PDB file of N, CA, C and O in Angstrom:
ATOM      1  N   UNK A   1      29.632  68.605  -7.778  1.00  0.00           N
ATOM      2  CA  UNK A   1      29.437  67.165  -7.874  1.00  0.00           C
ATOM      3  C   UNK A   1      30.791  66.474  -7.768  1.00  0.00           C
ATOM      4  O   UNK A   1      31.770  66.922  -8.364  1.00  0.00           O
ATOM      5  N   UNK A   2      30.842  65.409  -7.027  1.00  0.00           N
ATOM      6  CA  UNK A   2      32.088  64.690  -6.790  1.00  0.00           C
ATOM      7  C   UNK A   2      32.436  63.804  -7.980  1.00  0.00           C
ATOM      8  O   UNK A   2      31.570  63.363  -8.735  1.00  0.00           O
ATOM      9  N   UNK A   3      33.709  63.566  -8.114  1.00  0.00           N
ATOM     10  CA  UNK A   3      34.178  62.690  -9.200  1.00  0.00           C
ATOM     11  C   UNK A   3      34.443  61.291  -8.694  1.00  0.00           C
ATOM     12  O   UNK A   3      35.104  60.506  -9.374  1.00  0.00           O
ATOM     13  N   UNK A   4      33.940  60.958  -7.512  1.00  0.00           N
ATOM     14  CA  UNK A   4      34.162  59.658  -6.893  1.00  0.00           C
ATOM     15  C   UNK A   4      33.425  58.551  -7.610  1.00  0.00           C
ATOM     16  O   UNK A   4      33.256  58.576  -8.829  1.00  0.00           O
ATOM     17  N   UNK A   5      32.989  57.574  -6.826  1.00  0.00           N
ATOM     18  CA  UNK A   5      32.290  56.417  -7.376  1.00  0.00           C
ATOM     19  C   UNK A   5      31.015  56.823  -8.083  1.00  0.00           C
ATOM     20  O   UNK A   5      30.340  57.775  -7.692  1.00  0.00           O
ATOM     21  N   UNK A   6      30.702  56.092  -9.119  1.00  0.00           N
ATOM     22  CA  UNK A   6      29.461  56.327  -9.855  1.00  0.00           C
ATOM     23  C   UNK A   6      28.327  55.550  -9.193  1.00  0.00           C
ATOM     24  O   UNK A   6      28.540  54.471  -8.639  1.00  0.00           O
ATOM     25  N   UNK A   7      27.126  56.109  -9.257  1.00  0.00           N
ATOM     26  CA  UNK A   7      25.959  55.422  -8.725  1.00  0.00           C
ATOM     27  C   UNK A   7      25.554  54.316  -9.701  1.00  0.00           C
ATOM     28  O   UNK A   7      25.956  54.340 -10.865  1.00  0.00           O
ATOM     29  N   UNK A   8      24.754  53.338  -9.229  1.00  0.00           N
ATOM     30  CA  UNK A   8      24.281  52.303 -10.161  1.00  0.00           C
ATOM     31  C   UNK A   8      23.546  52.879 -11.367  1.00  0.00           C
ATOM     32  O   UNK A   8      23.680  52.363 -12.476  1.00  0.00           O
ATOM     33  N   UNK A   9      22.768  53.948 -11.160  1.00  0.00           N
ATOM     34  CA  UNK A   9      22.055  54.567 -12.286  1.00  0.00           C
ATOM     35  C   UNK A   9      23.032  55.143 -13.305  1.00  0.00           C
ATOM     36  O   UNK A   9      22.805  55.029 -14.510  1.00  0.00           O
ATOM     37  N   UNK A  10      24.114  55.759 -12.837  1.00  0.00           N
ATOM     38  CA  UNK A  10      25.118  56.313 -13.744  1.00  0.00           C
ATOM     39  C   UNK A  10      25.822  55.199 -14.506  1.00  0.00           C
ATOM     40  O   UNK A  10      26.104  55.333 -15.697  1.00  0.00           O
ATOM     41  N   UNK A  11      26.102  54.105 -13.820  1.00  0.00           N
ATOM     42  CA  UNK A  11      26.760  52.963 -14.473  1.00  0.00           C
ATOM     43  C   UNK A  11      25.851  52.398 -15.561  1.00  0.00           C
ATOM     44  O   UNK A  11      26.319  52.095 -16.658  1.00  0.00           O
ATOM     45  N   UNK A  12      24.539  52.252 -15.268  1.00  0.00           N
ATOM     46  CA  UNK A  12      23.605  51.725 -16.254  1.00  0.00           C
ATOM     47  C   UNK A  12      23.500  52.651 -17.456  1.00  0.00           C
ATOM     48  O   UNK A  12      23.418  52.180 -18.591  1.00  0.00           O
ATOM     49  N   UNK A  13      23.501  53.965 -17.226  1.00  0.00           N
ATOM     50  CA  UNK A  13      23.439  54.918 -18.335  1.00  0.00           C
ATOM     51  C   UNK A  13      24.657  54.782 -19.224  1.00  0.00           C
ATOM     52  O   UNK A  13      24.549  54.867 -20.447  1.00  0.00           O
ATOM     53  N   UNK A  14      25.815  54.570 -18.620  1.00  0.00           N
ATOM     54  CA  UNK A  14      27.040  54.375 -19.393  1.00  0.00           C
ATOM     55  C   UNK A  14      26.928  53.102 -20.221  1.00  0.00           C
ATOM     56  O   UNK A  14      27.300  53.096 -21.394  1.00  0.00           O
ATOM     57  N   UNK A  15      26.420  52.026 -19.627  1.00  0.00           N
ATOM     58  CA  UNK A  15      26.269  50.770 -20.355  1.00  0.00           C
ATOM     59  C   UNK A  15      25.379  50.951 -21.570  1.00  0.00           C
ATOM     60  O   UNK A  15      25.679  50.433 -22.646  1.00  0.00           O
ATOM     61  N   UNK A  16      24.284  51.687 -21.406  1.00  0.00           N
ATOM     62  CA  UNK A  16      23.363  51.914 -22.521  1.00  0.00           C
ATOM     63  C   UNK A  16      24.065  52.673 -23.638  1.00  0.00           C
ATOM     64  O   UNK A  16      23.860  52.376 -24.815  1.00  0.00           O
ATOM     65  N   UNK A  17      24.893  53.652 -23.276  1.00  0.00           N
ATOM     66  CA  UNK A  17      25.578  54.445 -24.286  1.00  0.00           C
ATOM     67  C   UNK A  17      26.563  53.598 -25.091  1.00  0.00           C
ATOM     68  O   UNK A  17      26.924  53.970 -26.207  1.00  0.00           O
ATOM     69  N   UNK A  18      26.999  52.475 -24.545  1.00  0.00           N
ATOM     70  CA  UNK A  18      27.970  51.640 -25.233  1.00  0.00           C
ATOM     71  C   UNK A  18      27.324  50.719 -26.265  1.00  0.00           C
ATOM     72  O   UNK A  18      28.009  50.229 -27.163  1.00  0.00           O
ATOM     73  N   UNK A  19      26.042  50.480 -26.156  1.00  0.00           N
ATOM     74  CA  UNK A  19      25.347  49.621 -27.105  1.00  0.00           C
ATOM     75  C   UNK A  19      24.736  50.458 -28.228  1.00  0.00           C
ATOM     76  O   UNK A  19      24.303  51.589 -28.005  1.00  0.00           O
ATOM     77  N   UNK A  20      24.705  49.900 -29.420  1.00  0.00           N
ATOM     78  CA  UNK A  20      24.062  50.575 -30.559  1.00  0.00           C
ATOM     79  C   UNK A  20      22.614  50.125 -30.632  1.00  0.00           C
ATOM     80  O   UNK A  20      22.315  48.936 -30.521  1.00  0.00           O
ATOM     81  N   UNK A  21      21.726  51.080 -30.818  1.00  0.00           N
ATOM     82  CA  UNK A  21      20.299  50.776 -30.901  1.00  0.00           C
ATOM     83  C   UNK A  21      19.771  51.124 -32.283  1.00  0.00           C
ATOM     84  O   UNK A  21      20.270  52.028 -32.954  1.00  0.00           O
ATOM     85  N   UNK A  22      18.755  50.385 -32.686  1.00  0.00           N
ATOM     86  CA  UNK A  22      18.064  50.636 -33.944  1.00  0.00           C
ATOM     87  C   UNK A  22      16.614  50.963 -33.601  1.00  0.00           C
ATOM     88  O   UNK A  22      15.970  50.246 -32.835  1.00  0.00           O
ATOM     89  N   UNK A  23      16.109  52.047 -34.173  1.00  0.00           N
ATOM     90  CA  UNK A  23      14.726  52.461 -33.948  1.00  0.00           C
ATOM     91  C   UNK A  23      13.964  52.335 -35.257  1.00  0.00           C
ATOM     92  O   UNK A  23      14.396  52.842 -36.293  1.00  0.00           O
ATOM     93  N   UNK A  24      12.829  51.656 -35.198  1.00  0.00           N
ATOM     94  CA  UNK A  24      11.999  51.435 -36.374  1.00  0.00           C
ATOM     95  C   UNK A  24      10.624  52.047 -36.145  1.00  0.00           C
ATOM     96  O   UNK A  24       9.970  51.734 -35.151  1.00  0.00           O
ATOM     97  N   UNK A  25      10.177  52.912 -37.045  1.00  0.00           N
ATOM     98  CA  UNK A  25       8.825  53.458 -36.899  1.00  0.00           C
ATOM     99  C   UNK A  25       7.792  52.335 -37.031  1.00  0.00           C
ATOM    100  O   UNK A  25       7.879  51.497 -37.928  1.00  0.00           O
ATOM    101  N   UNK A  26       6.824  52.335 -36.130  1.00  0.00           N
ATOM    102  CA  UNK A  26       5.716  51.380 -36.162  1.00  0.00           C
ATOM    103  C   UNK A  26       4.427  52.189 -35.967  1.00  0.00           C
ATOM    104  O   UNK A  26       4.498  53.348 -35.559  1.00  0.00           O
ATOM    105  N   UNK A  27       3.268  51.618 -36.243  1.00  0.00           N
ATOM    106  CA  UNK A  27       2.023  52.396 -36.124  1.00  0.00           C
ATOM    107  C   UNK A  27       1.819  53.080 -34.769  1.00  0.00           C
ATOM    108  O   UNK A  27       1.261  54.176 -34.709  1.00  0.00           O
ATOM    109  N   UNK A  28       2.266  52.446 -33.685  1.00  0.00           N
ATOM    110  CA  UNK A  28       2.057  53.026 -32.356  1.00  0.00           C
ATOM    111  C   UNK A  28       3.200  53.930 -31.901  1.00  0.00           C
ATOM    112  O   UNK A  28       3.142  54.475 -30.799  1.00  0.00           O
ATOM    113  N   UNK A  29       4.234  54.102 -32.718  1.00  0.00           N
ATOM    114  CA  UNK A  29       5.377  54.947 -32.351  1.00  0.00           C
ATOM    115  C   UNK A  29       6.681  54.402 -32.905  1.00  0.00           C
ATOM    116  O   UNK A  29       6.941  54.478 -34.106  1.00  0.00           O
ATOM    117  N   UNK A  30       7.511  53.844 -32.002  1.00  0.00           N
ATOM    118  CA  UNK A  30       8.817  53.314 -32.415  1.00  0.00           C
ATOM    119  C   UNK A  30       9.124  52.020 -31.687  1.00  0.00           C
ATOM    120  O   UNK A  30       8.762  51.844 -30.523  1.00  0.00           O
ATOM    121  N   UNK A  31       9.798  51.115 -32.388  1.00  0.00           N
ATOM    122  CA  UNK A  31      10.342  49.921 -31.784  1.00  0.00           C
ATOM    123  C   UNK A  31      11.846  50.139 -31.674  1.00  0.00           C
ATOM    124  O   UNK A  31      12.483  50.577 -32.632  1.00  0.00           O
ATOM    125  N   UNK A  32      12.411  49.838 -30.516  1.00  0.00           N
ATOM    126  CA  UNK A  32      13.859  49.959 -30.328  1.00  0.00           C
ATOM    127  C   UNK A  32      14.453  48.612 -29.983  1.00  0.00           C
ATOM    128  O   UNK A  32      13.859  47.822 -29.248  1.00  0.00           O
ATOM    129  N   UNK A  33      15.635  48.361 -30.523  1.00  0.00           N
ATOM    130  CA  UNK A  33      16.315  47.083 -30.284  1.00  0.00           C
ATOM    131  C   UNK A  33      17.808  47.343 -30.230  1.00  0.00           C
ATOM    132  O   UNK A  33      18.339  48.142 -31.000  1.00  0.00           O
ATOM    133  N   UNK A  34      18.489  46.654 -29.302  1.00  0.00           N
ATOM    134  CA  UNK A  34      19.945  46.758 -29.256  1.00  0.00           C
ATOM    135  C   UNK A  34      20.529  45.827 -30.308  1.00  0.00           C
ATOM    136  O   UNK A  34      20.191  44.644 -30.354  1.00  0.00           O
ATOM    137  N   UNK A  35      21.393  46.354 -31.140  1.00  0.00           N
ATOM    138  CA  UNK A  35      21.956  45.571 -32.242  1.00  0.00           C
ATOM    139  C   UNK A  35      22.849  44.436 -31.750  1.00  0.00           C
ATOM    140  O   UNK A  35      22.876  43.359 -32.346  1.00  0.00           O
ATOM    141  N   UNK A  36      23.578  44.676 -30.664  1.00  0.00           N
ATOM    142  CA  UNK A  36      24.496  43.662 -30.150  1.00  0.00           C
ATOM    143  C   UNK A  36      23.816  42.678 -29.198  1.00  0.00           C
ATOM    144  O   UNK A  36      24.420  41.692 -28.776  1.00  0.00           O
ATOM    145  N   UNK A  37      22.556  42.957 -28.865  1.00  0.00           N
ATOM    146  CA  UNK A  37      21.827  42.108 -27.921  1.00  0.00           C
ATOM    147  C   UNK A  37      20.370  42.080 -28.376  1.00  0.00           C
ATOM    148  O   UNK A  37      19.530  42.757 -27.782  1.00  0.00           O
ATOM    149  N   UNK A  38      20.057  41.310 -29.419  1.00  0.00           N
ATOM    150  CA  UNK A  38      18.734  41.339 -30.050  1.00  0.00           C
ATOM    151  C   UNK A  38      17.562  41.039 -29.114  1.00  0.00           C
ATOM    152  O   UNK A  38      16.434  41.433 -29.409  1.00  0.00           O
ATOM    153  N   UNK A  39      17.801  40.351 -27.991  1.00  0.00           N
ATOM    154  CA  UNK A  39      16.701  40.072 -27.056  1.00  0.00           C
ATOM    155  C   UNK A  39      16.226  41.335 -26.339  1.00  0.00           C
ATOM    156  O   UNK A  39      15.129  41.353 -25.781  1.00  0.00           O
ATOM    157  N   UNK A  40      17.044  42.392 -26.350  1.00  0.00           N
ATOM    158  CA  UNK A  40      16.659  43.643 -25.698  1.00  0.00           C
ATOM    159  C   UNK A  40      15.902  44.478 -26.724  1.00  0.00           C
ATOM    160  O   UNK A  40      16.490  45.140 -27.578  1.00  0.00           O
ATOM    161  N   UNK A  41      14.582  44.423 -26.609  1.00  0.00           N
ATOM    162  CA  UNK A  41      13.708  45.098 -27.569  1.00  0.00           C
ATOM    163  C   UNK A  41      12.494  45.646 -26.828  1.00  0.00           C
ATOM    164  O   UNK A  41      12.015  45.030 -25.876  1.00  0.00           O
ATOM    165  N   UNK A  42      12.001  46.790 -27.257  1.00  0.00           N
ATOM    166  CA  UNK A  42      10.825  47.402 -26.644  1.00  0.00           C
ATOM    167  C   UNK A  42      10.209  48.373 -27.633  1.00  0.00           C
ATOM    168  O   UNK A  42      10.716  48.553 -28.740  1.00  0.00           O
ATOM    169  N   UNK A  43       9.119  48.994 -27.232  1.00  0.00           N
ATOM    170  CA  UNK A  43       8.526  50.028 -28.081  1.00  0.00           C
ATOM    171  C   UNK A  43       7.957  51.141 -27.224  1.00  0.00           C
ATOM    172  O   UNK A  43       7.592  50.935 -26.067  1.00  0.00           O
ATOM    173  N   UNK A  44       7.888  52.328 -27.819  1.00  0.00           N
ATOM    174  CA  UNK A  44       7.362  53.493 -27.133  1.00  0.00           C
ATOM    175  C   UNK A  44       6.705  54.441 -28.122  1.00  0.00           C
ATOM    176  O   UNK A  44       6.898  54.324 -29.333  1.00  0.00           O
ATOM    177  N   UNK A  45       5.931  55.375 -27.601  1.00  0.00           N
ATOM    178  CA  UNK A  45       5.209  56.321 -28.449  1.00  0.00           C
ATOM    179  C   UNK A  45       6.143  57.303 -29.146  1.00  0.00           C
ATOM    180  O   UNK A  45       5.872  57.735 -30.266  1.00  0.00           O
ATOM    181  N   UNK A  46       7.255  57.659 -28.476  1.00  0.00           N
ATOM    182  CA  UNK A  46       8.251  58.573 -29.052  1.00  0.00           C
ATOM    183  C   UNK A  46       9.620  57.907 -28.972  1.00  0.00           C
ATOM    184  O   UNK A  46       9.790  56.904 -28.277  1.00  0.00           O
ATOM    185  N   UNK A  47      10.588  58.465 -29.682  1.00  0.00           N
ATOM    186  CA  UNK A  47      11.946  57.910 -29.605  1.00  0.00           C
ATOM    187  C   UNK A  47      12.483  58.055 -28.182  1.00  0.00           C
ATOM    188  O   UNK A  47      13.146  57.150 -27.676  1.00  0.00           O
ATOM    189  N   UNK A  48      12.201  59.189 -27.534  1.00  0.00           N
ATOM    190  CA  UNK A  48      12.693  59.383 -26.162  1.00  0.00           C
ATOM    191  C   UNK A  48      12.099  58.338 -25.216  1.00  0.00           C
ATOM    192  O   UNK A  48      12.816  57.740 -24.413  1.00  0.00           O
ATOM    193  N   UNK A  49      10.787  58.123 -25.317  1.00  0.00           N
ATOM    194  CA  UNK A  49      10.157  57.107 -24.472  1.00  0.00           C
ATOM    195  C   UNK A  49      10.717  55.730 -24.788  1.00  0.00           C
ATOM    196  O   UNK A  49      10.976  54.941 -23.879  1.00  0.00           O
ATOM    197  N   UNK A  50      10.905  55.437 -26.056  1.00  0.00           N
ATOM    198  CA  UNK A  50      11.451  54.149 -26.468  1.00  0.00           C
ATOM    199  C   UNK A  50      12.862  53.959 -25.909  1.00  0.00           C
ATOM    200  O   UNK A  50      13.216  52.867 -25.465  1.00  0.00           O
ATOM    201  N   UNK A  51      13.663  55.025 -25.932  1.00  0.00           N
ATOM    202  CA  UNK A  51      15.025  54.954 -25.388  1.00  0.00           C
ATOM    203  C   UNK A  51      14.989  54.668 -23.896  1.00  0.00           C
ATOM    204  O   UNK A  51      15.764  53.847 -23.404  1.00  0.00           O
ATOM    205  N   UNK A  52      14.104  55.332 -23.174  1.00  0.00           N
ATOM    206  CA  UNK A  52      13.983  55.104 -21.735  1.00  0.00           C
ATOM    207  C   UNK A  52      13.544  53.670 -21.443  1.00  0.00           C
ATOM    208  O   UNK A  52      14.067  53.028 -20.532  1.00  0.00           O
ATOM    209  N   UNK A  53      12.584  53.175 -22.216  1.00  0.00           N
ATOM    210  CA  UNK A  53      12.123  51.806 -22.029  1.00  0.00           C
ATOM    211  C   UNK A  53      13.193  50.795 -22.438  1.00  0.00           C
ATOM    212  O   UNK A  53      13.292  49.717 -21.851  1.00  0.00           O
ATOM    213  N   UNK A  54      13.981  51.142 -23.433  1.00  0.00           N
ATOM    214  CA  UNK A  54      15.086  50.281 -23.859  1.00  0.00           C
ATOM    215  C   UNK A  54      16.128  50.190 -22.752  1.00  0.00           C
ATOM    216  O   UNK A  54      16.696  49.122 -22.525  1.00  0.00           O
ATOM    217  N   UNK A  55      16.385  51.303 -22.058  1.00  0.00           N
ATOM    218  CA  UNK A  55      17.300  51.303 -20.913  1.00  0.00           C
ATOM    219  C   UNK A  55      16.776  50.369 -19.826  1.00  0.00           C
ATOM    220  O   UNK A  55      17.534  49.590 -19.248  1.00  0.00           O
ATOM    221  N   UNK A  56      15.463  50.456 -19.549  1.00  0.00           N
ATOM    222  CA  UNK A  56      14.870  49.563 -18.551  1.00  0.00           C
ATOM    223  C   UNK A  56      15.002  48.101 -18.971  1.00  0.00           C
ATOM    224  O   UNK A  56      15.331  47.239 -18.155  1.00  0.00           O
ATOM    225  N   UNK A  57      14.743  47.832 -20.244  1.00  0.00           N
ATOM    226  CA  UNK A  57      14.859  46.463 -20.751  1.00  0.00           C
ATOM    227  C   UNK A  57      16.299  45.962 -20.628  1.00  0.00           C
ATOM    228  O   UNK A  57      16.531  44.805 -20.277  1.00  0.00           O
ATOM    229  N   UNK A  58      17.261  46.835 -20.917  1.00  0.00           N
ATOM    230  CA  UNK A  58      18.674  46.463 -20.788  1.00  0.00           C
ATOM    231  C   UNK A  58      18.996  46.133 -19.335  1.00  0.00           C
ATOM    232  O   UNK A  58      19.654  45.130 -19.058  1.00  0.00           O
ATOM    233  N   UNK A  59      18.539  46.967 -18.412  1.00  0.00           N
ATOM    234  CA  UNK A  59      18.791  46.716 -16.991  1.00  0.00           C
ATOM    235  C   UNK A  59      18.224  45.370 -16.566  1.00  0.00           C
ATOM    236  O   UNK A  59      18.876  44.620 -15.840  1.00  0.00           O
ATOM    237  N   UNK A  60      17.000  45.058 -17.019  1.00  0.00           N
ATOM    238  CA  UNK A  60      16.367  43.780 -16.677  1.00  0.00           C
ATOM    239  C   UNK A  60      17.153  42.604 -17.252  1.00  0.00           C
ATOM    240  O   UNK A  60      17.335  41.588 -16.581  1.00  0.00           O
ATOM    241  N   UNK A  61      17.613  42.739 -18.482  1.00  0.00           N
ATOM    242  CA  UNK A  61      18.375  41.649 -19.105  1.00  0.00           C
ATOM    243  C   UNK A  61      19.722  41.458 -18.420  1.00  0.00           C
ATOM    244  O   UNK A  61      20.169  40.325 -18.238  1.00  0.00           O
ATOM    245  N   UNK A  62      20.367  42.547 -18.042  1.00  0.00           N
ATOM    246  CA  UNK A  62      21.641  42.432 -17.317  1.00  0.00           C
ATOM    247  C   UNK A  62      21.423  41.678 -16.013  1.00  0.00           C
ATOM    248  O   UNK A  62      22.200  40.790 -15.663  1.00  0.00           O
ATOM    249  N   UNK A  63      20.363  42.036 -15.298  1.00  0.00           N
ATOM    250  CA  UNK A  63      20.067  41.365 -14.038  1.00  0.00           C
ATOM    251  C   UNK A  63      19.747  39.887 -14.262  1.00  0.00           C
ATOM    252  O   UNK A  63      20.250  39.024 -13.543  1.00  0.00           O
ATOM    253  N   UNK A  64      18.916  39.601 -15.252  1.00  0.00           N
ATOM    254  CA  UNK A  64      18.533  38.213 -15.534  1.00  0.00           C
ATOM    255  C   UNK A  64      19.745  37.379 -15.935  1.00  0.00           C
ATOM    256  O   UNK A  64      19.934  36.272 -15.430  1.00  0.00           O
ATOM    257  N   UNK A  65      20.567  37.910 -16.842  1.00  0.00           N
ATOM    258  CA  UNK A  65      21.755  37.179 -17.277  1.00  0.00           C
ATOM    259  C   UNK A  65      22.710  36.954 -16.108  1.00  0.00           C
ATOM    260  O   UNK A  65      23.300  35.880 -15.989  1.00  0.00           O
ATOM    261  N   UNK A  66      22.864  37.955 -15.250  1.00  0.00           N
ATOM    262  CA  UNK A  66      23.751  37.823 -14.088  1.00  0.00           C
ATOM    263  C   UNK A  66      23.255  36.734 -13.152  1.00  0.00           C
ATOM    264  O   UNK A  66      24.037  35.916 -12.668  1.00  0.00           O
ATOM    265  N   UNK A  67      21.944  36.725 -12.898  1.00  0.00           N
ATOM    266  CA  UNK A  67      21.366  35.710 -12.012  1.00  0.00           C
ATOM    267  C   UNK A  67      21.492  34.302 -12.583  1.00  0.00           C
ATOM    268  O   UNK A  67      21.627  33.331 -11.838  1.00  0.00           O
ATOM    269  N   UNK A  68      21.448  34.198 -13.905  1.00  0.00           N
ATOM    270  CA  UNK A  68      21.571  32.898 -14.567  1.00  0.00           C
ATOM    271  C   UNK A  68      23.022  32.482 -14.816  1.00  0.00           C
ATOM    272  O   UNK A  68      23.290  31.361 -15.249  1.00  0.00           O
ATOM    273  N   UNK A  69      23.947  33.394 -14.539  1.00  0.00           N
ATOM    274  CA  UNK A  69      25.363  33.107 -14.784  1.00  0.00           C
ATOM    275  C   UNK A  69      25.731  33.128 -16.255  1.00  0.00           C
ATOM    276  O   UNK A  69      26.746  32.555 -16.652  1.00  0.00           O
ATOM    277  N   UNK A  70      24.914  33.786 -17.066  1.00  0.00           N
ATOM    278  CA  UNK A  70      25.186  33.871 -18.503  1.00  0.00           C
ATOM    279  C   UNK A  70      26.077  35.060 -18.784  1.00  0.00           C
ATOM    280  O   UNK A  70      26.063  36.045 -18.045  1.00  0.00           O
ATOM    281  N   UNK A  71      26.841  34.971 -19.835  1.00  0.00           N
ATOM    282  CA  UNK A  71      27.714  36.060 -20.256  1.00  0.00           C
ATOM    283  C   UNK A  71      26.887  37.187 -20.858  1.00  0.00           C
ATOM    284  O   UNK A  71      25.997  36.956 -21.676  1.00  0.00           O
ATOM    285  N   UNK A  72      27.193  38.402 -20.441  1.00  0.00           N
ATOM    286  CA  UNK A  72      26.513  39.574 -20.977  1.00  0.00           C
ATOM    287  C   UNK A  72      27.183  39.950 -22.287  1.00  0.00           C
ATOM    288  O   UNK A  72      28.396  40.159 -22.321  1.00  0.00           O
ATOM    289  N   UNK A  73      26.403  40.040 -23.382  1.00  0.00           N
ATOM    290  CA  UNK A  73      27.002  40.414 -24.670  1.00  0.00           C
ATOM    291  C   UNK A  73      27.745  41.748 -24.592  1.00  0.00           C
ATOM    292  O   UNK A  73      27.273  42.701 -23.972  1.00  0.00           O
ATOM    293  N   UNK A  74      28.885  41.794 -25.216  1.00  0.00           N
ATOM    294  CA  UNK A  74      29.667  43.032 -25.243  1.00  0.00           C
ATOM    295  C   UNK A  74      29.192  43.921 -26.380  1.00  0.00           C
ATOM    296  O   UNK A  74      28.820  43.443 -27.451  1.00  0.00           O
ATOM    297  N   UNK A  75      29.211  45.234 -26.125  1.00  0.00           N
ATOM    298  CA  UNK A  75      28.810  46.152 -27.206  1.00  0.00           C
ATOM    299  C   UNK A  75      29.802  46.137 -28.342  1.00  0.00           C
ATOM    300  O   UNK A  75      29.620  46.849 -29.330  1.00  0.00           O
TER     301      UNK A  75
END
């Protein structure tokens, strides 16, 4: 594997790793929320599913904030 440029997926994974998440057990599984960006919240049946959905939610918020010209909260 090359050490060159990172793909967009790799960059997004790095961004997710920089944010702290809180997982709360709920009747249907878990709710996940980024502590530094409270609008990024989702839920999943397992912690792994919740983490994956939280990554998707983060990607959507980054795109939305970028399109609106809003500052992206720093981790």
